[in-house]
N, CA and C atoms as a LAMMPS dump frame, in Angstrom:
ITEM: TIMESTEP
0
ITEM: NUMBER OF ATOMS
501
ITEM: BOX BOUNDS ff ff ff
-5.0000000000000000e+02 5.0000000000000000e+02
-5.0000000000000000e+02 5.0000000000000000e+02
-5.0000000000000000e+02 5.0000000000000000e+02
ITEM: ATOMS id mol type element x y z
1 1 1 N -304.944 134.918 199.185
2 1 2 C -303.775 135.565 200.126
3 1 3 C -303.397 135.025 202.037
4 2 1 N -302.523 134.443 202.146
5 2 2 C -301.717 133.284 203.258
6 2 3 C -302.561 133.847 203.692
7 3 1 N -303.566 132.974 205.143
8 3 2 C -303.755 133.13 206.753
9 3 3 C -303.437 133.139 207.417
10 4 1 N -303.289 133.631 208.271
11 4 2 C -302.69 133.422 209.806
12 4 3 C -303.209 132.428 211.059
13 5 1 N -302.769 131.306 211.766
14 5 2 C -303.434 130.709 211.648
15 5 3 C -303.18 131.477 213.146
16 6 1 N -303.839 130.199 213.874
17 6 2 C -304.448 130.722 215.727
18 6 3 C -302.321 130.829 216.327
19 7 1 N -302.384 132.315 217.398
20 7 2 C -301.781 131.975 218.353
21 7 3 C -301.74 132.437 219.1
22 8 1 N -301.31 132.789 220.22
23 8 2 C -301.268 132.841 222.152
24 8 3 C -300.832 133.587 222.117
25 9 1 N -300.529 134.435 222.21
26 9 2 C -298.884 136.082 222.405
27 9 3 C -298.151 135.248 224.057
28 10 1 N -299.035 134.279 225.071
29 10 2 C -297.821 133.958 225.789
30 10 3 C -297.495 133.177 225.283
31 11 1 N -297.468 132.363 223.983
32 11 2 C -296.533 131.487 223.853
33 11 3 C -294.994 132.309 223.349
34 12 1 N -295.172 133.654 222.571
35 12 2 C -294.043 134.952 221.793
36 12 3 C -293.545 134.518 223.397
37 13 1 N -291.599 134.499 222.21
38 13 2 C -290.306 134.374 223.251
39 13 3 C -290.262 135.16 224.025
40 14 1 N -289.195 135.621 224.711
41 14 2 C -288.809 136.431 226.05
42 14 3 C -287.248 135.728 225.81
43 15 1 N -286.086 136.675 224.994
44 15 2 C -286.269 137.6 224.052
45 15 3 C -286.981 137.821 223.122
46 16 1 N -287.511 138.58 222.728
47 16 2 C -288.265 138.696 221.524
48 16 3 C -287.255 138.232 219.846
49 17 1 N -287.77 137.741 219.184
50 17 2 C -288.026 136.767 217.568
51 17 3 C -288.174 137.993 216.972
52 18 1 N -287.975 137.794 215.508
53 18 2 C -288.236 138.975 214.12
54 18 3 C -288.425 137.502 213.384
55 19 1 N -289.544 137.538 212.538
56 19 2 C -289.241 137.049 211.894
57 19 3 C -290.473 137.483 210.31
58 20 1 N -290.293 137.317 209.61
59 20 2 C -290.896 137.802 208.135
60 20 3 C -292.023 137.051 208.147
61 21 1 N -292.975 137.991 207.48
62 21 2 C -294.033 138.334 208.161
63 21 3 C -295.097 137.711 206.022
64 22 1 N -296.282 136.815 206.324
65 22 2 C -295.755 136.41 204.465
66 22 3 C -297.258 136.823 203.945
67 23 1 N -298.373 137.871 205.124
68 23 2 C -299.556 138.235 204.407
69 23 3 C -298.811 139.333 203.646
70 24 1 N -299.946 139.969 203.081
71 24 2 C -299.957 141.492 202.861
72 24 3 C -300.134 142.502 204.045
73 25 1 N -299.811 143.335 203.959
74 25 2 C -299.767 144.3 205.121
75 25 3 C -300.559 145.932 204.202
76 26 1 N -301.297 146.55 204.817
77 26 2 C -301.358 147.218 204.07
78 26 3 C -302.029 148.844 205.909
79 27 1 N -301.905 150.495 206.072
80 27 2 C -302.231 151.154 205.652
81 27 3 C -302.095 152.302 205.115
82 28 1 N -303.922 152.702 205.853
83 28 2 C -304.389 153.801 205.543
84 28 3 C -304.74 154.839 206.059
85 29 1 N -304.156 155.98 205.881
86 29 2 C -304.722 157.08 206.481
87 29 3 C -305.42 158.865 205.843
88 30 1 N -306.73 159.322 207.049
89 30 2 C -306.625 159.987 204.953
90 30 3 C -307.429 159.445 203.628
91 31 1 N -308.157 157.932 204.449
92 31 2 C -308.8 157.723 203.433
93 31 3 C -307.463 157.339 202.49
94 32 1 N -305.939 157.168 202.305
95 32 2 C -305.103 156.643 201.26
96 32 3 C -303.959 156.138 201.634
97 33 1 N -303.964 155.002 200.369
98 33 2 C -303.063 153.86 200.97
99 33 3 C -301.793 154.719 201.318
100 34 1 N -301.538 154.174 202.191
101 34 2 C -299.973 155.431 202.773
102 34 3 C -298.572 154.225 202.957
103 35 1 N -299.727 153.01 203.375
104 35 2 C -298.441 151.533 202.84
105 35 3 C -298.767 150.236 202.173
106 36 1 N -297.765 149.627 202.084
107 36 2 C -298.224 148.339 201.065
108 36 3 C -297.191 147.977 201.286
109 37 1 N -296.606 146.479 201.444
110 37 2 C -295.551 145.55 201.908
111 37 3 C -296.088 143.648 201.459
112 38 1 N -294.948 143.142 201.021
113 38 2 C -295.173 141.901 201.049
114 38 3 C -293.698 141.476 201.601
115 39 1 N -292.999 142.371 202.365
116 39 2 C -291.625 142.51 202.252
117 39 3 C -291.634 142.145 204.052
118 40 1 N -292.96 142.498 204.316
119 40 2 C -293.188 142.928 206.367
120 40 3 C -292.515 142.035 207.291
121 41 1 N -291.765 142.643 208.445
122 41 2 C -290.954 141.867 209.197
123 41 3 C -292 142.335 210.211
124 42 1 N -292.055 141.134 211.403
125 42 2 C -292.586 141.465 212.76
126 42 3 C -292.228 140.871 213.714
127 43 1 N -292.096 141.702 214.96
128 43 2 C -291.11 141.239 216.181
129 43 3 C -292.235 140.928 216.693
130 44 1 N -292.114 139.15 217.58
131 44 2 C -293.137 138.496 218.652
132 44 3 C -292.24 138.668 220.308
133 45 1 N -293.399 139.675 221.006
134 45 2 C -292.648 138.701 221.953
135 45 3 C -293.921 138.468 223.38
136 46 1 N -293.954 138.065 224.184
137 46 2 C -294.397 137.212 225.295
138 46 3 C -295.016 138.29 225.502
139 47 1 N -296.831 138.635 225.493
140 47 2 C -297.433 139.322 226.209
141 47 3 C -297.553 140.217 225.028
142 48 1 N -297.749 140.699 223.775
143 48 2 C -296.823 140.992 223.07
144 48 3 C -298.164 140.841 222.016
145 49 1 N -299.46 142.233 221.56
146 49 2 C -299.578 141.734 220.544
147 49 3 C -298.403 142.557 218.739
148 50 1 N -298.057 140.845 218.286
149 50 2 C -297.353 141.534 217.067
150 50 3 C -296.648 143.04 216.513
151 51 1 N -295.605 142.838 216.355
152 51 2 C -295.807 144.565 216.123
153 51 3 C -295.196 144.189 214.184
154 52 1 N -295.467 144.804 213.311
155 52 2 C -295.182 144.768 212.11
156 52 3 C -293.92 145.825 211.406
157 53 1 N -293.134 145.408 210.672
158 53 2 C -292.037 146.811 210.653
159 53 3 C -291.958 146.587 208.358
160 54 1 N -292.373 147.584 207.82
161 54 2 C -291.858 147.562 206.522
162 54 3 C -291.065 147.936 205.965
163 55 1 N -290.381 147.908 205.344
164 55 2 C -289.131 148.16 203.47
165 55 3 C -289.78 149.853 203.553
166 56 1 N -288.914 150.938 204.182
167 56 2 C -289.172 152.205 203.909
168 56 3 C -289.961 152.449 201.634
169 57 1 N -288.81 151.342 200.802
170 57 2 C -289.765 151.582 199.571
171 57 3 C -290.708 150.752 199.479
172 58 1 N -291.942 150.269 200.697
173 58 2 C -292.688 150.169 200.732
174 58 3 C -293.837 151.912 201.277
175 59 1 N -293.073 152.679 201.845
176 59 2 C -294.706 153.794 202.783
177 59 3 C -294.608 154.15 201.154
178 60 1 N -295.872 154.992 201.021
179 60 2 C -296.418 155.764 200.202
180 60 3 C -296.784 157.062 200.452
181 61 1 N -296.932 157.129 202.337
182 61 2 C -296.759 158.583 202.898
183 61 3 C -295.947 159.313 202.594
184 62 1 N -295.83 160.302 203.2
185 62 2 C -294.66 160.964 204.002
186 62 3 C -294.401 161.169 205.256
187 63 1 N -292.986 161.393 205.278
188 63 2 C -292.596 161.191 206.903
189 63 3 C -291.951 162.261 207.443
190 64 1 N -292.545 162.484 208.508
191 64 2 C -291.351 163.592 208.66
192 64 3 C -290.651 163.89 210.559
193 65 1 N -289.8 163.862 210.477
194 65 2 C -289.006 163.763 211.285
195 65 3 C -289.954 163.832 213.006
196 66 1 N -290.112 163.149 214.052
197 66 2 C -290.745 164.091 214.887
198 66 3 C -289.125 164.307 216.242
199 67 1 N -289.352 165.098 216.391
200 67 2 C -288.591 165.695 217.74
201 67 3 C -289.365 164.756 218.979
202 68 1 N -289.194 162.738 218.748
203 68 2 C -289.02 162.611 220.238
204 68 3 C -288.62 161.016 219.929
205 69 1 N -287.954 160.736 221.266
206 69 2 C -287.138 159.788 220.009
207 69 3 C -287.549 158.238 222.061
208 70 1 N -287.257 156.727 222.16
209 70 2 C -287.5 155.928 222.312
210 70 3 C -286.409 154.925 223.027
211 71 1 N -286.473 154.281 223.883
212 71 2 C -285.251 153.261 224.301
213 71 3 C -285.968 151.897 224.397
214 72 1 N -285.886 151.28 223.18
215 72 2 C -285.979 149.613 223.994
216 72 3 C -285.354 148.639 223.99
217 73 1 N -285.548 148.04 225.074
218 73 2 C -283.743 147.14 225.559
219 73 3 C -283.241 146.26 225.301
220 74 1 N -284.345 145.553 224.024
221 74 2 C -283.356 144.418 222.67
222 74 3 C -284.024 145.528 221.503
223 75 1 N -284.243 146.317 220.905
224 75 2 C -283.6 146.764 220.027
225 75 3 C -282.858 147.637 219.851
226 76 1 N -282.973 148.812 221.022
227 76 2 C -282.096 150.192 220.851
228 76 3 C -282.999 150.916 220.845
229 77 1 N -282.323 152.586 220.126
230 77 2 C -283.087 154.052 220.316
231 77 3 C -284.041 154.151 218.974
232 78 1 N -284.963 154.329 219.505
233 78 2 C -285.627 154.601 217.86
234 78 3 C -286.152 155.943 218.225
235 79 1 N -286.166 156.065 216.821
236 79 2 C -286.675 157.331 216.08
237 79 3 C -288.102 157.838 215.268
238 80 1 N -288.653 158.674 215.491
239 80 2 C -290.573 159.148 215.756
240 80 3 C -290.572 159.402 214.545
241 81 1 N -291.231 158.935 213.054
242 81 2 C -292.263 160.37 212.666
243 81 3 C -293.57 160.68 212.836
244 82 1 N -294.212 162.012 211.922
245 82 2 C -295.604 162.437 211.72
246 82 3 C -296.438 161.773 210.224
247 83 1 N -297.094 161.028 210.383
248 83 2 C -297.14 160.15 208.904
249 83 3 C -298.418 161.681 208.029
250 84 1 N -297.454 161.564 207.041
251 84 2 C -298.663 163.048 206.148
252 84 3 C -299.051 162.44 204.573
253 85 1 N -300.695 162.211 205.15
254 85 2 C -301.495 161.786 203.489
255 85 3 C -302.197 162.812 203.287
256 86 1 N -301.462 163.066 201.856
257 86 2 C -302.95 164.431 201.95
258 86 3 C -302.717 165.358 202.141
259 87 1 N -304.037 165.552 203.364
260 87 2 C -303.953 166.457 204.268
261 87 3 C -304.242 166.548 205.508
262 88 1 N -303.633 164.751 205.476
263 88 2 C -304.399 164.429 206.945
264 88 3 C -302.498 164.167 208.026
265 89 1 N -302.559 164.054 209.007
266 89 2 C -301.194 164.177 209.88
267 89 3 C -301.832 163.621 211.111
268 90 1 N -300.736 162.119 211.042
269 90 2 C -301.12 161.466 212.253
270 90 3 C -299.237 161.866 212.972
271 91 1 N -299.309 163.045 214.744
272 91 2 C -298.483 162.841 215.428
273 91 3 C -297.784 161.904 215.852
274 92 1 N -296.831 161.83 215.299
275 92 2 C -295.82 160.321 216.148
276 92 3 C -296.805 159.542 216.183
277 93 1 N -297.2 159.1 214.462
278 93 2 C -297.648 157.659 214.705
279 93 3 C -296.18 155.881 213.78
280 94 1 N -295.66 157.261 213.89
281 94 2 C -294.841 156.147 213.021
282 94 3 C -293.27 156.037 213.793
283 95 1 N -293.261 154.935 213.45
284 95 2 C -291.462 154.635 213.986
285 95 3 C -290.192 153.248 212.875
286 96 1 N -288.471 153.754 213.322
287 96 2 C -288.061 153.121 213.033
288 96 3 C -287.021 153.073 213.65
289 97 1 N -285.934 151.716 214.139
290 97 2 C -284.649 152.13 213.558
291 97 3 C -284.319 152.075 213.596
292 98 1 N -283.194 152.839 213.172
293 98 2 C -282.344 153.306 212.638
294 98 3 C -280.9 152.087 212.783
295 99 1 N -280.895 152.252 213.6
296 99 2 C -279.513 151.378 214.162
297 99 3 C -279.477 150.664 215.197
298 100 1 N -280.445 149.611 214.76
299 100 2 C -280.514 148.651 215.875
300 100 3 C -279.484 147.308 217.186
301 101 1 N -280.671 147.353 217.516
302 101 2 C -279.205 146.051 217.922
303 101 3 C -278.392 144.996 217.138
304 102 1 N -277.245 144.186 216.952
305 102 2 C -277.512 143.103 216.748
306 102 3 C -278.61 142.052 216.638
307 103 1 N -278.649 142.184 217.281
308 103 2 C -279.973 140.406 217.248
309 103 3 C -281.226 141.686 216.151
310 104 1 N -281.511 142.501 216.129
311 104 2 C -282.518 142.75 215.011
312 104 3 C -282.078 144.008 214.543
313 105 1 N -280.51 143.309 213.444
314 105 2 C -280.477 144.26 212.513
315 105 3 C -280.64 144.612 210.948
316 106 1 N -282 143.425 211.013
317 106 2 C -282.854 143.542 209.524
318 106 3 C -283.657 144.578 209.683
319 107 1 N -283.951 145.529 211.103
320 107 2 C -285.064 145.689 211.206
321 107 3 C -284.886 147.631 211.003
322 108 1 N -283.397 147.808 210.446
323 108 2 C -282.491 149.025 210.08
324 108 3 C -282.821 149.637 209.327
325 109 1 N -284.195 150.742 209.761
326 109 2 C -284.509 151.635 208.502
327 109 3 C -285.753 151.352 208.459
328 110 1 N -286.416 150.301 208.614
329 110 2 C -288.11 149.11 208.07
330 110 3 C -288.567 150.264 209.22
331 111 1 N -290.245 150.379 208.866
332 111 2 C -290.826 151.673 209.158
333 111 3 C -291.94 151.203 210.184
334 112 1 N -292.38 151.247 211.615
335 112 2 C -293.741 150.625 211.952
336 112 3 C -294.909 151.677 212.487
337 113 1 N -296.264 151.45 211.87
338 113 2 C -297.198 152.142 212.295
339 113 3 C -297.841 152.104 213.487
340 114 1 N -298.277 152.379 214.085
341 114 2 C -299.071 152.953 215.242
342 114 3 C -301.142 152.956 214.731
343 115 1 N -301.064 151.207 214.47
344 115 2 C -302.186 150.649 213.948
345 115 3 C -303.538 152.599 214.795
346 116 1 N -303.474 151.984 215.825
347 116 2 C -304.644 153.377 216.482
348 116 3 C -304.582 154.422 215.734
349 117 1 N -303.444 155.047 214.856
350 117 2 C -303.592 156.318 214.924
351 117 3 C -304.29 156.735 213.171
352 118 1 N -303.868 155.307 213.045
353 118 2 C -304.35 154.993 210.88
354 118 3 C -305.809 154.868 210.433
355 119 1 N -305.77 155.016 210.006
356 119 2 C -307.454 154.873 209.427
357 119 3 C -307.514 153.554 209.308
358 120 1 N -307.443 152.876 209.232
359 120 2 C -307.023 151.178 208.489
360 120 3 C -305.949 150.536 208.506
361 121 1 N -305.039 149.428 209.372
362 121 2 C -305.003 149.008 209.197
363 121 3 C -304.369 147.5 208.658
364 122 1 N -303.903 146.445 207.922
365 122 2 C -304.298 145.226 208.134
366 122 3 C -303.5 144.262 206.915
367 123 1 N -303.71 143.054 208.256
368 123 2 C -302.754 142.039 208.28
369 123 3 C -303.536 140.814 206.849
370 124 1 N -303.499 140.507 205.975
371 124 2 C -303.576 140.279 205.032
372 124 3 C -304.971 140.006 204.875
373 125 1 N -306.319 139.09 205.088
374 125 2 C -307.809 140.24 204.592
375 125 3 C -307.852 140.557 205.87
376 126 1 N -307.377 141.232 207.298
377 126 2 C -307.573 140.623 208.779
378 126 3 C -307.149 141.726 208.399
379 127 1 N -308.339 143.045 209.486
380 127 2 C -308.552 144.226 210.086
381 127 3 C -308.084 143.933 211.249
382 128 1 N -306.929 144.733 211.483
383 128 2 C -306.678 145.209 212.517
384 128 3 C -306.465 146.339 213.519
385 129 1 N -306.505 145.982 215.157
386 129 2 C -307.437 146.735 215.914
387 129 3 C -305.742 147.229 216.852
388 130 1 N -305.756 148.808 217.879
389 130 2 C -304.212 148.587 218.053
390 130 3 C -304.636 147.672 219.251
391 131 1 N -303.445 147.655 219.828
392 131 2 C -303.146 146.695 220.857
393 131 3 C -303.179 147.985 221.726
394 132 1 N -304.22 147.042 223.098
395 132 2 C -304.715 148.227 223.945
396 132 3 C -303.77 149.219 224.839
397 133 1 N -304.206 150.572 224.752
398 133 2 C -303.57 151.145 225.574
399 133 3 C -302.572 152.138 224.92
400 134 1 N -301.293 153.185 226.043
401 134 2 C -301.187 154.105 224.551
402 134 3 C -299.566 154.146 224.454
403 135 1 N -298.795 152.766 225.515
404 135 2 C -297.553 152.319 224.969
405 135 3 C -296.961 151.685 224.57
406 136 1 N -297.618 150.849 224.247
407 136 2 C -296.749 149.538 222.983
408 136 3 C -298.133 149.417 221.913
409 137 1 N -297.165 149.368 220.479
410 137 2 C -297.319 149.857 218.901
411 137 3 C -297.97 148.525 218.437
412 138 1 N -298.207 147.526 218.942
413 138 2 C -298.856 146.35 218.616
414 138 3 C -300.103 145.949 217.48
415 139 1 N -300.392 144.288 216.63
416 139 2 C -301.481 145.046 216.005
417 139 3 C -302.306 143.943 216.357
418 140 1 N -303.579 144.656 216.761
419 140 2 C -304.206 143.014 216.869
420 140 3 C -305.161 141.926 216.077
421 141 1 N -304.747 141.784 215.427
422 141 2 C -305.594 140.895 214.509
423 141 3 C -306.793 139.605 215.247
424 142 1 N -307.87 138.724 214.592
425 142 2 C -308.336 138.258 215.553
426 142 3 C -307.646 136.617 216.312
427 143 1 N -307.021 136.222 215.53
428 143 2 C -306.235 135.086 215.284
429 143 3 C -305.541 134.815 217.121
430 144 1 N -305.788 136.1 217.449
431 144 2 C -304.7 135.607 218.46
432 144 3 C -305.119 135.436 219.662
433 145 1 N -304.549 134.623 220.212
434 145 2 C -305.435 133.949 221.861
435 145 3 C -304.227 135.256 223.435
436 146 1 N -305.215 134.634 224.07
437 146 2 C -304.29 135.119 225.333
438 146 3 C -304.504 136.839 225.712
439 147 1 N -303.944 136.956 227.062
440 147 2 C -303.672 137.984 227.556
441 147 3 C -302.991 139.141 226.978
442 148 1 N -303.702 140.187 226.677
443 148 2 C -301.813 141.069 226.179
444 148 3 C -301.864 142.038 227.131
445 149 1 N -300.678 142.455 226.799
446 149 2 C -299.872 143.271 227.85
447 149 3 C -301.027 145.374 227.31
448 150 1 N -300.859 145.905 227.964
449 150 2 C -301.838 147.214 227.913
450 150 3 C -303.73 147.61 228.335
451 151 1 N -303.444 146.629 228.252
452 151 2 C -305.485 147.088 228.725
453 151 3 C -305.139 147.127 230.909
454 152 1 N -305.78 147.607 230.778
455 152 2 C -306.227 147.391 232.176
456 152 3 C -305.949 147.027 233.512
457 153 1 N -304.588 147.108 233.786
458 153 2 C -304.46 145.602 234.756
459 153 3 C -303.996 144.031 234.236
460 154 1 N -303.319 145.332 233.203
461 154 2 C -301.559 144.151 232.317
462 154 3 C -300.928 144.737 232.664
463 155 1 N -300.332 145.922 233.458
464 155 2 C -298.909 146.284 233.991
465 155 3 C -299.207 145.829 235.313
466 156 1 N -297.227 145.462 235.003
467 156 2 C -296.627 146.037 236.966
468 156 3 C -297.048 146.929 237.378
469 157 1 N -297.756 146.694 238.687
470 157 2 C -297.9 148.034 239.492
471 157 3 C -296.459 148.151 239.716
472 158 1 N -296.505 150.088 240.119
473 158 2 C -295.21 150.51 239.85
474 158 3 C -294.556 150.69 241.622
475 159 1 N -293.566 150.115 242.045
476 159 2 C -293.08 149.7 243.646
477 159 3 C -292.818 151.828 243.949
478 160 1 N -293.475 151.862 244.976
479 160 2 C -293.832 153.242 245.56
480 160 3 C -292.384 153.026 246.385
481 161 1 N -291.127 154.297 246.048
482 161 2 C -290.057 154.826 246.558
483 161 3 C -289.651 154.643 248.135
484 162 1 N -289.432 153.648 249.282
485 162 2 C -289.45 154.262 250.627
486 162 3 C -288.769 155.845 250.925
487 163 1 N -289.216 157.058 251.628
488 163 2 C -288.482 157.584 251.765
489 163 3 C -288.791 158.128 252.808
490 164 1 N -286.888 158.149 253.672
491 164 2 C -286.567 158.785 255.243
492 164 3 C -286.039 159.528 255.279
493 165 1 N -287.718 160.731 255.765
494 165 2 C -287.19 162.165 256.149
495 165 3 C -286.489 162.386 257.066
496 166 1 N -285.318 163.05 257.307
497 166 2 C -284.28 163.292 258.649
498 166 3 C -284.869 164.005 258.901
499 167 1 N -284.768 164.842 260.536
500 167 2 C -285.304 165.978 260.948
501 167 3 C -284.785 166.498 261.765
């Protein structure tokens, strides 16, 4: 297996970078292998754990379109899926960018999984833990250093709008 070098999430770029993954990626749900790839891509963005995207031909699970979308300023509109493996269903556990922005065009149709909704996810021989919080879909591996967004206290506080009440 290809080793994973030490990386600091603060040194990841903004705007994010897209790069091939030299390690084998594996994802399990319901005790079944749902994805395995040696052709994955990952997105690296400052203070984020990498997000891994797999080609659709490397997905073994059934994906059912979910009526959920989101927008990323860098990649465009995301469409979500329920992941079905045998009798197990993980709701809104995967997503894709069908028509990403030009910079991220190689991601078109690739599938990313929320590690926290899977039984296991692996980058090479390193088991993944989900990026903290419930907002981001990054995969944390033991080779990462630095403060990763998502944990309590890492989100910028929202400004409270000033409201003027007329009498």
